[in-house]
N, C-alpha and C positions, 0 to 999 in steps of 0.2 A: 303322410309318412307314419308308419306304425310306431307306437311308443316302445321304448326299450323293454325287453321281456322282463317280467317279474322274477323269473328264475333263470337268470343268465349264467349263473355259476353252476357248480355241481348239484345244486338243489333241484335243477330241472330233471335230473335222473330219478330222484325220489318221487317227484310229482308224476312223471310218466309211469313209473313202476306201480304207483298206487292207483292211477286213474285210467290207464290204457291197457287193453287186453294183452295177454301173453302172445297173441298171434303176431305182434310186431316183429320184424325181422331185420331189415336193413340197418336200423339204428343200433343193433347189438354190435355190429362190427365198427360202426362209426357213430359213437354216442354224443358227438358235439351238438350244440344247439345252433342250427343253421338259420341264417337271417335274410340273406339277399344273394343275388347272383346276376352275372352278365356274361354272355358268351359261354366259355368253358370254365369260368371261375366262379366258385361259390364262396361266400363269406359266412363265418359263424358269428355268434353274438359277441365274441371277444376280439373280432377283427382278424382272425386267422383266415388265410385263403387256401382253397382246395381246388385241384384240377379235376374236372369232371370227365371221367372216362366211362360213365354209365348212361348219361343222357336220359335219366328217368326210364331206364329199360327201353330206350329207343323212342320215347315220347317227345323228345326235344332234339330232333335231328338238326334244327337250325340254331341250337344253343338256347341259353336262358335269355329271356327278355330282348329278343332281336328288335332293334329300334323300329324297323318298318312294321313289324307285326304289332308291337306295343302301341305305336301311333294309331294304327287302324282300330285297335281295341278301345283305346282311350277316346278317340274321336266318336266312335259309335256310342259309347256310354254317355258322353257329354251331349250327344244329340237326342237323348232319351229313346234310343232304339229299343225295339222289343227284345227282351232277354229270353223269355221262355215262350215258345209259340206253338207247342204241340206239332201238328202237321199243317197248320195254316200256311197259305202262301205269304211269304215275306220277301221284301227286297233283299235282305241279307242272304236268304237261301237261294233266290233267283240268281244273284250275283255270283255266288260260289258255284252253283250247278252249271251255269253258262260258261264260266271260266274253265272249270274242269273239263267240260266237253270240248271247248275250243283249244285248250293248251295241252291236254293230256290224252283224251280218248280219241278225238277225231284224227290227230296226226298219226296215231298208232292203228287206225282203222278198227278200233274196238267199239262195237255197238252194244252198249249196256244201258239199262235204265237204273236209276239210283234209288236206294231205299235207306232211310235213316232209322235203324232199329232201336237205338238207345245209346247211352253214353260210353259204353265200354266194349272192349274186344270180345269178351265172352257173350255179350248181347248179340253181337254180329254173327258169331259162330252158331249160336242157338237158332237165330233166324235162318241161316243158311241151311242147316241140317233139317229144320222143320219144313222149309220150303221144298227141299229136294225130296223129302218123303211125300209131300203133297203132290208134287209134279209127277212122280213115278208111281205112286201108290204102293211103294215098298217101304220097309222099315230099316233094313240093314245098311249100316254105314261102315265103310272101310277106313281105318286109320292105321298109323304106323308106330313102330317101336320108337321110343324117345320123343314122341310127339308131345307138344304142349299147346292146347287150344283154349284153356280157361278153366275155371273152377266151379262154374254153375253146373247143374246136373247133366245137361246134354253135352256141353263141351267137355266136361270132366270125363264123361264116358269115352271120349275120343282121345283123352290125354293119357300118356303113359306113366306119369309120375306116381309111384305108389304112396309117397308121403302125402300127396294131395288127395289121393283116392281113399285113404284109410277111413276117414269119417263117413264116407258114403258107400263103403264096401257092401255089396249085396244089392245095391240099387242101380248099378251102372251096367246097363245092357244095351243090346241093339247095335253093337260094334264088333266087327271082325278085325283083328290086329294082324298086320303083315310086317315083315322086316323092311326097314328103310334101306335105301341104297347104301351098300357098304357095311351094313350091320352084320358082323361076323361073316363077311364075304358075300352077303346077299347082293343080287343084281337082277338083270333082266330075266334070268332063268326062273327066279322066284315069282316074278309077275306072270310069266307064261304058265307056270304050274298052277298059280291061283286061278287064272282065267279058265284053264281046263277044268279045274275043280268046280268053278262057279257055273259052268254050262253042263256039267255032268249031273244027270238026275240023281246019282248016288254020291255026289261029291260032298254033300253035307253043308253046302254054303247057301244061306238064304239069299233070295234075289237082292241085288245090290241097288240101293237108292242113290248113293253118292260115295265118292272117294275124296277124302279131305287130306290135304298135304301141305307142308311147308317146304318150299324149295330149298331153304336153308333152315335147319332146326336151331333156333336160338337157345332156348333153355335146355334143349337136349344135347348141347355140346358143340354148336357151330358146325354141324354135319352138313355138307354140301352135296345135294343130289346132282348127278351128272346130267348133261343135256340129253344123252341117249336114254337114260332111265326115265326122265321126265316125259320125253316124247313117247316112250313105250307105255308109260302110265296113262297118258292121255288117250292113246290108242285102245288100251284095255277098257277104260271107262266108256269110250264111244261104242265099242263092240258089245259091251254088256248092257248098253242102254242106261248107264248110270251117269249122274252129273259129276263133273270134276270141279271140286271146290278147292281153290288155292287160298290158304291163310297167309295174307300179306300184312298181318297186324304189326309184326316187328320188322319184316324184311322190306316193306314197302316205303314209298316216299324217298327213294334214293339210297337207302341203307346199304344195298348190295351193288350199287352203281346206277343202273337205269331206274326210272320211276317205279316200275314194277319188277320184282325179281324174276318173274316168269318170262320176261321178254327175251332173256338170253337163250331160252330153249325154243323160242318161236311158236309157243302154244297159246291157245286162247281158251281159258277156263270158262266153264258155264257160269260159275259164281266166284266172285272175289271178295274177300273180307279185308277191310281196312279199318284201322283205328290208330291208337298211339299218335304218330306224327301227322296224321291227316289234318288235324286242327292247327298244327304248326307251333302252338304256344303252350301246349299242355292242357288246354281246355278239353273236358270230356266230350268225345264225339266218335261215333263209328259210322261206317258207310259200307253198305252192301251193294256191289255191282252185279247185275244179273242180266242174262240174255233176255230180250223182250218176250220170246216165246215161253219163257219159264215164269213170267209174272202172272201167276194164277191166284194171287191173294184176293180174298174178298175184302172190301173196305173195312178197316179196323181189325182184321183177323189177327194181325201181329202189330203190337203197338208198344208204346213206352212214354211215360210222362215227359221225359227229358230228351225226346228224339228231335226236338226243335231248339237246340242250344244255339241261338243266333250269334252270340259272341264267338262261338267256335266257327260258325260259318264265315264270319268276318275275317278272323285270323287265318282260316284255311284258304280263303281267296287271296289274302295278302301273301301267304306263303308261296303260292304259285307264281307270284311276281319274281321270286328269287331265282327261278329256274331259267337263268340266262346262260349264254354260251360260256361266260367267264365262270359262273358257278359250276357248271358241268365239268369244265376243264380243271377247276380247283378240286373238285371231288375226285377226279381221276388221279391228280397229283397226290392227294392225301392217301388214297387207296394204295398207290404204289409205295409210298413211304412206309405205310403200315405193313404191306406185304414184304418189303425188303427187310424191315426190322424183324418180322417173324422168321424169315429165312435166315437171317444172321444169327438170331438167338438159337434157332434149331441146329444150325451148324456148330455153334459154339458149345452146345450142350446136347449133342445128338443122342446120347444114351439116356437122357432124362426127359426130353420134351420134343414136340414137333408142332409145326404151324398148322392151323386149320382155319376155315372160314373163307370169306370172299368180300371184296369191296371194303367198306368201313364197318364190317361185321366180322372181325378176325380175332384170333387169339392164339394161345399156346396150350397144347395138351400135354400135361405132365404125366409121366409114368407112375409117379407117386402122388395121389391126391393130397396127401399131407403137405407136400412141398408147395402145391398150388395154393392151399389155404394159408400157409405161412407167408407166401409172397403177398397175397391179398391183405393179410393182417398187417404186415409191415408197411405196405403201401398206405393203408388207412392211417397208420401212425405218422407217416410222412406226408399226410394230407393229399393223397391221391384216391379219388373215389372210383372204385372198381369192384367187380363181382366175379364169382366163379359160376360155372354151369357144367352140365354134363351128368352122366349117370351117377357119378360119385363126386361131383364138383371138382373134377380133375382138370377142367379147362379154365384158364384165365381169360376172361372175355373183355375185349377192348371195344367200347361203343362210344367213341368220342363224337361230339357234334360234327356234322359233315363239313362245316365251314370253320373248324377250329383254326386259330392262328397258327401258321406254319412253324414259326420259331417256338411257340409254346408246345406244339405237338412234338417237335423233335426233342425238345428239352425234357418233356415228361417221359417220353419213351426212353431217353438216355437214363433218367433217374430210375425208371422201372427196370431197365437192364442191370443197373448196379445192384438193385435189390435181389434180382434173380441170381446174379453171379454170386452174391453173398450167401444166399440160401443154398444154392446147389453146390457151393464149394464145401459144404459141411458133410460130415458122415451121416448116413441114413439114421443111425442110432441116436445121434445128437438131435436130428430133426424130430424124431419121435419124442424124445425127452422134452424138447422145447414145447411141443404141443401138449404133452401130458402135464407140464408144470405151468401152463398158462394161468394167469391170475383170474380168479373168478369175478364176475361182475356182480356185486352185492345188490344191484338194483334190478336184477333179472329174477323174476319169480321161478324161472326154470333152472337157475343156477348154472347157466352156460357161461363159458368164458367169453369175454369180449373178443379175445383173439381167436375164438373158435369159429370155423366156417359155419354159416347158418344153413347150408345145404338147401338153398332156395330151389323150389320146383324140382326136387330130386327125382331123377328118372331111373326106372329099373332098379329100385333100391335093393342092394345086395343083402339087406337085413329083412327083406320082405317076410320071410317065413317066421322070423322071430316075433313079428307083429300079430301073427294069427293066434 
């Protein structure tokens, strides 16, 4: 058991302000000192409980400290199992790989080889883009508006968020940006136009190595691509001789319903990027799935010291045990509860917000981003952990654990509805004044208000030109 924190009171704010970089973000909205968690409940150092509707950005699809996963991890540690194993053959890795093949890939008739490129999602995207370029001998990668693929240089080039791209501006090339499905009315016509440009010798499009896409854009605002658009995109990639990369880092492991979000479209990507909840317990791990014919790596050509996180392999294998019929049925029930709630709130405040998303990755799009921020701020004060996403953080994003207790889920959604009703019942001028008068956080070097939205992964920043 960990000793009680030395700075369990407000002093911890001073300590973090003095010793941790200004880059910290989530803690600005929720500055409490968190100590433990189980399921969808987090406790702080003072014993206050919080309902988690963030799930570590989708890294904890099965909740905090699931007993089956925890037992697997503890048993492995107590048996002196290898912790770091590079890419040596280990029992832990063999167990996970064979279980993933048997329980996930084979039943779906997906023939992939597995690569463990490093501990994070951006490592996985980097490997995918690098491999596609080697396979095709081309350099151009197609990405989309509102995309978020990571913040290292290659994945950042494919990311749309200007706030993330600012520090690397001028160094991010090799990507052609297309409008995502529904972006200002974009659809199949835009894909067809792009394909004609790409094959036209005077179209000005460099030969395409890969097209990388999220079937549901998480940080971009819970934008859901239609089945028709995804099928059309797969067809374009095939005809251009480009590899289709599906980024499942946030959408995978059941977040949108099926294990893979692309299943609903009936497509089979050339490369699939997994991370976040693939380990099941929050342990760092990413997994690249690639068609065998694309496995053209030379030994050691792409590596990473922590690509052999055996503890993550152990909990990842244990997480696959949870995929029973009862779990899948429960996931469908919770998805319907969330969809019905979004529909009810949209009908109640039809001039202010609309529902968006799919599965357990849904939320509310506010016509006024300030209102969304106020709701998230109030929720934090009422001990609900939640975030906003979208071009201007206008979407309230609900990412509860997939197995959240049904009574708890219903009650926290009811509490959230009361907050929304209270905020949207006010005059727009009052809402603006409340935001302007928010108390500043004295422990923040940037002097942002605790109640101010942190604009995480801001996409298509409307203030882009002012940054130049």
